[in-house]
NUDO-115929 format. One record per residue: residue number from 1; residue in three letters; x, y, z of N, C-alpha, C in turn. Coordinates in pm, whole numbers, plus 32768, in hexadecimal, padded with zeros to 4 digits. Layout:
BEGIN
R     i    aa   n.east   n.north   n.up   ca.east   ca.north   ca.up   c.east   c.north   c.up
R   NUM   Ala        X         Y      Z         X          Y       Z        X         Y      Z
...
This chain:
BEGIN
R     i    aa   n.east   n.north   n.up   ca.east   ca.north   ca.up   c.east   c.north   c.up
R     1   Met     8102      7DA7   8DEA      8130       7DCD    8D64     816A      7E5A   8D6D
R     2   Asn     81E4      7E6E   8D3E      821F       7EF3    8D43     81EA      7F4A   8CD1
R     3   Lys     820D      7FCB   8CD5      81D8       8029    8C72     8205      8008   8BE4
R     4   Lys     8280      7FD7   8BD5      82B2       7FB7    8B4F     825E      7F49   8B0F
R     5   Asn     8244      7EDD   8B59      81F2       7E70    8B24     8163      7E9C   8B0F
R     6   Gln     8130      7EF1   8B67      80A8       7F21    8B59     809B      7F76   8ADA
R     7   Lys     80FE      7FC8   8ABE      80FB       801C    8A47     80FF      7FC7   89C9
R     8   Gln     8150      7F5E   89C6      815B       7F08    8951     80DA      7EBD   8934
R     9   Ser     808F      7E9B   899C      8017       7E4C    8986     7F9C      7EA3   896D
R    10   Ser     7FA7      7F24   8982      7F32       7F7A    896D     7F1E      7F93   88D8
R    11   Ile     7EA0      7FA8   88B5      7E7C       7FC4    882B     7E58      8057   8822
R    12   Glu     7E96      809A   87C2      7E7F       8129    87AE     7DF8      813D   876B
R    13   Ala     7DA6      8193   87A4      7D25       81B1    8768     7D3A      8211   86F2
R    14   Val     7D11      81E6   867D      7D1D       8237    8605     7C91      8262   85DE
R    15   Pro     7C7B      82E6   85CF      7BF6       8313    85A5     7BCE      82D2   8521
R    16   Leu     7B4E      82B0   8514      7B1D       8269    849F     7B3C      82B3   841D
R    17   Lys     7B2A      8337   841E      7B44       8386    83A5     7BD7      837D   837D
R    18   Thr     7C30      8382   83DE      7CBF       8378    83C4     7CE2      82ED   838F
R    19   Ala     7CA8      8286   83CA      7CC4       81FD    839F     7C96      81E8   8310
R    20   Ile     7C1E      8215   82EF      7BEA       8204    8268     7C3F      8252   8204
R    21   Thr     7C65      82CB   8228      7CB9       831C    81CF     7D3F      82D8   81B7
R    22   Ala     7D7C      82A1   8221      7DFE       825F    8213     7DF4      81E2   81BC
R    23   Leu     7D82      81A0   81BC      7D70       812A    8168     7D4E      814F   80D8
R    24   Val     7D03      81BB   80C6      7CD3       81E0    8041     7D41      8220   7FEC
R    25   Ile     7D98      826F   8027      7DFE       82B6    7FDA     7E56      8256   7F88
R    26   Pro     7E90      81EC   7FC3      7EE1       8192    7F70     7E8F      814A   7F04
R    27   Val     7E11      812A   7F23      7DBB       80E8    7EC1     7DA0      8145   7E4C
R    28   Val     7D85      81C3   7E68      7D6D       8224    7DFD     7DE9      8234   7DA7
R    29   Ile     7E5E      823A   7DE7      7EDC       8245    7D9B     7EED      81CD   7D40
R    30   Met     7ED3      8153   7D74      7EDF       80DA    7D21     7E84      80E2   7CA7
R    31   Trp     7E08      810B   7CBD      7DA7       8110    7C4F     7DC9      817E   7BEA
R    32   Val     7DF4      81F2   7C1A      7E19       825E    7BBF     7E91      8235   7B6A
R    33   Val     7EF4      81F7   7BA9      7F69       81C9    7B5E     7F3F      8163   7AF4
R    34   Glu     7EE7      8107   7B18      7EBB       80A1    7AB8     7E6A      80DF   7A46
R    35   Ile     7E15      8140   7A65      7DC8       8185    79FD     7E26      81CE   799D
R    36   Ile     7E87      8213   79D5      7EEA       8259    7980     7F36      81F4   792B
R    37   Asp     7F5F      8186   7969      7FAE       8121    7923     7F5F      80DE   78B2
R    38   Arg     7EE1      80C0   78C8      7E93       8074    7867     7E47      80C9   7802
R    39   Leu     7E16      813C   782B      7DBB       8186    77D5     7DFA      81FC   778C
R    40   Leu     7E5D      823A   77C8      7E94       82B2    778A     7F04      8295   7727
R    41   Phe     7F40      821F   772E      7FA8       81F5    76D1     8019      825B   76C3
R    42   Val     8030      82AB   772A      809C       830E    7726     8122      82C7   7731
R    43   Val     812D      8271   7794      81A8       8226    77AA     8182      81A4   77F1
R    44   Asp     81CE      813B   77D6      81B6       80BC    7819     81F4      80C3   78A5
R    45   Leu     81A1      80D8   7908      81D4       80E9    7990     820C      8068   79CB
R    46   Asp     81E7      7FF7   7991      821A       7F78    79C4     82B1      7F6C   79B7
R    47   Gln     82ED      7FBC   7963      837F       7FBA    7956     83C5      7FE9   79D5
R    48   Phe     837A      802B   7A2E      83B4       805C    7AAB     83A6      7FF7   7B1D
R    49   Gly     8379      7F7D   7AFD      8370       7F14    7B61     83F9      7EDB   7B82
R    50   Ile     83FB      7E71   7BCE      8479       7E31    7BF4     84B7      7DF0   7B7A
R    51   Ser     8535      7E0F   7B63      857F       7DD4    7AF4     85F6      7D88   7B2F
R    52   Pro     85EF      7D02   7B2B      8658       7CB4    7B6D     86E2      7CCA   7B30
R    53   Arg     8745      7CC0   7B84      87D2       7CC4    7B5F     87FF      7D4A   7B24
R    54   Thr     87B9      7DB4   7B47      87E5       7E39    7B1E     87DA      7E97   7B96
R    55   Met     8836      7EF4   7B9E      8830       7F58    7C0A     87B8      7FB4   7BF7
R    56   Gln     879A      7FD8   7B7B      8728       8030    7B61     86A5      7FEB   7B85
R    57   Gly     86A1      7F67   7B79      8629       7F1C    7B98     8606      7F1B   7C2B
R    58   Leu     8665      7F44   7C80      864A       7F49    7D10     85E6      7FB7   7D34
R    59   Tyr     85DC      801F   7CE1      8579       8087    7CFA     84EC      804D   7CF4
R    60   Gly     84DD      7FE3   7CA8      845B       7FA3    7C9B     8425      7F6B   7D1D
R    61   Ile     847D      7F51   7D7D      8450       7F1F    7DFF     83F1      7F84   7E3E
R    62   Phe     840B      8003   7E2C      83B6       806A    7E67     833C      8089   7E10
R    63   Leu     8348      8073   7D8F      82DC       8096    7D33     827E      8022   7D17
R    64   Ser     82AE      7FA9   7D23      825E       7F35    7CFA     81DB      7F23   7D46
R    65   Pro     81CC      7F4E   7DC4      8148       7F3F    7E03     80DA      7F8C   7DBB
R    66   Phe     80FE      7FEE   7D6C      809A       803D    7D25     8089      8011   7C94
R    67   Leu     80DC      7FB4   7C66      80D5       7F85    7BDB     8094      7EFC   7BD8
R    68   His     8035      7EEA   7B7B      7FEF       7E6B    7B6F     7FE4      7E46   7ADC
R    69   Ala     7FCE      7DC7   7AC2      7FCB       7D94    7A39     7F4A      7DB4   79F0
R    70   Ser     7EDD      7DC8   7A39      7E5C       7DE2    79F9     7DFB      7E1C   7A60
R    71   Phe     7D84      7E41   7A2F      7D1D       7E71    7A8B     7CF0      7E00   7AE9
R    72   Ala     7CEA      7D86   7AB6      7CC4       7D14    7B09     7D2B      7CFF   7B78
R    73   His     7DAA      7D0D   7B57      7E15       7CFE    7BBB     7E09      7D6C   7C26
R    74   Thr     7DED      7DE6   7BFB      7DDC       7E55    7C59     7D64      7E3B   7CB5
R    75   Ala     7CF5      7E0F   7C7A      7C7E       7DF2    7CCA     7C98      7D80   7D2C
R    76   Ala     7CE1      7D1A   7CFF      7CFE       7CA8    7D55     7D59      7CCF   7DC9
R    77   Asn     7DA9      7D35   7DB9      7E00       7D63    7E27     7DBC      7DCB   7E7F
R    78   Thr     7D57      7E0F   7E4B      7D13       7E77    7E98     7CC9      7E3D   7F10
R    79   Ile     7C83      7DD0   7EFB      7C32       7D95    7F68     7C8A      7D64   7FDA
R    80   Pro     7CF1      7D12   7FC1      7D45       7CE7    8031     7D8E      7D5B   8074
R    81   Phe     7DB7      7DBF   8026      7DFA       7E33    8063     7D9A      7E79   80C4
R    82   Gly     7D1D      7E89   809C      7CBB       7ECA    80F3     7CA0      7E7A   8171
R    83   Val     7C8E      7DF8   8163      7C70       7DA4    81D7     7CE9      7D99   8234
R    84   Leu     7D5B      7D70   81FC      7DD2       7D5E    824F     7E06      7DE4   8284
R    85   Gly     7DFF      7E4C   8230      7E27       7ED1    825E     7DCD      7F01   82CF
R    86   Gly     7D4D      7EDF   82C7      7CF1       7F02    8333     7D17      7EC1   83B7
R    87   Phe     7D41      7E43   83AF      7D6F       7DFF    8429     7DED      7E40   8461
R    88   Val     7E49      7E64   8409      7EC7       7EA1    8436     7EAD      7F2A   8473
R    89   Ile     7E53      7F77   8435      7E3B       7FFF    8467     7DF7      7FFD   84F0
R    90   Leu     7DBB      7F8D   8515      7D83       7F81    859C     7DF0      7F8A   8606
R    91   Arg     7E6A      7F66   85E2      7EDB       7F6E    863F     7F18      7FFA   8645
R    92   Gly     7EEE      8052   85EB      7F1E       80DB    85EE     7F47      810C   8564
R    93   Leu     7F3B      818C   8551      7F5C       81C9    84D0     7FF1      81C0   84B2
R    94   Lys     8045      81D5   8516      80D6       81CB    8500     80FC      813F   84D0
R    95   Arg     80C3      80DB   8511      80E2       8051    84EB     80B3      8036   845C
R    96   Phe     803C      8066   8437      8008       8054    83B0     8066      8092   8349
R    97   Ile     8095      810A   8365      80EF       814E    8308     8172      8103   82FA
R    98   Leu     81AA      80D6   836B      8228       808B    8367     8217      8008   831C
R    99   Val     81AB      7FC1   8336      8194       7F41    82F3     817E      7F57   825E
R   100   Ser     8137      7FC0   823B      811C       7FDC    81AE     819C      8003   8164
R   101   Leu     81F2      804D   81A8      8270       8073    8167     82C9      7FFA   8157
């Protein structure tokens, strides 16, 4: 096996604290956004989601992962994100960030 193939098959060791932090930050952002959206009634943040057939609606592609329909929807997405994100972060922090983006 040459070095290139060996490098591709190796798994980057990510310190546990770094891995947990990388998983928790997006989850905290999702929950804070949902709390602001549901409880503070300042502005309906769901309007910044994906809006089909509009150029402005394309910005929602980047914002929609943090927007949810309810607290139940946020909770239902938190668990799979933690589990699947944990599996991805085992392959390395860079890969986790790229996959998450």
